[in-house]
N, C-alpha and C positions, 0 to 999 in steps of 0.2 A: 381694428376689428378684422378677424380672419374670415375669409369667404369659405363656406363649406365646399369640400371636394364633390364635384358632380357625380363621380362614380360612387362615392360613399352614400350620397343621397339616393341614388338609384337603387343601390343594394338595400338600404333601409326600407325604401318603398316596396321593393319586391318581398322582403321579409314580412312587412306588415300585411301585404296582400295575401301572402301564404297563410299567415295566422288568421286573417279574416275569413278565408275560405274554409279553414279547418273549423273555426267557430261556427260558421253557418251550417256545416255538416253535423257538428255536435248538437246544435240547437234543434235540428230536424228530429233528432232522436230523444230529446228531453221533453218532459211533459210536466204540467202542473195540474192539480185537481182543485176544484171549487165546488161548493154546495150551497143550497138555499133551503129554507124551511126545516132547519134542524137536521139536514141530511136526507130530506125526502127527495130532493133532486140533486144529482151529482153530474158534473161534467169533467172531462179531461181535455186539456188544450195543449197543443204542441208549441214548441219554441218558434214555429213559423206562423203562430197565431191562427191555427186551424183547430176547430172543434173536432176532436177525434171520437168522442162518445158522450152520450147522455144516458143516464139511468134514472128511472122514475119509480119510486116506491108505489106499489099498487094502491096503498091506502090513501094517497093524495089524489087519485083519479076519481073525481066526482062529477058525473055528467051534469049535475045541477050547478056546479061552480067551476066551469072551464076557465074563467078569467083568473082565478087564483093559481091554477096550474100554469097558465101562460106567464103570469107574473113571476112564479118561482123559477120557471125555465129561463126567462129573461134575466132574472137576478143572478142565477148560477152561471150563465154564459158570460154575462158582463164581468162578473167577478173573475172567472177563469181567464178571460182575455186580459184583464188588468194585471193579474198575476203573471201571465205569460210576458206581457210588455215589461213588467218589473224585472223578470228573470233576464230577458234580453238586455235591458239597460244595465243591469248589474254585470253581466258577462262582458258587455261592450266596455264598460268602465274599467274592468280588469284588464282588458286588451289594450286600451288606450292610455292606461295609467291615470285615469281620471280626467284626461283632457276632454273638453267638450268640442267634438268635431261635428258641426252641423251636417245633417243628412245621413250620418252613418247608421243610426238605428233604423232609418227608413229602408236601408238596403237589405235588411234581414227578411 
């Protein structure tokens, strides 16, 4: 069994680190959209898992039923965050060639 060349391993690690940095920069610019209530509440979430915007159709604003509005906002935000995580996981999978490297998605 041949032992890998340390210089080659270091070079591969540096290339991977460079690709990871580029991916993090790209994900900061990418967004996903999600909605709830048939589009009455919409959210935009970044690849950094940050909620960038929330829009609410005025028709859904009913002072007598604030709980429904809160539920719609919560559903849309959670869906947006899930879509953002899925996007990050997909991009990480592309970068790592499908290898499951524990802790990498948490670095985003």
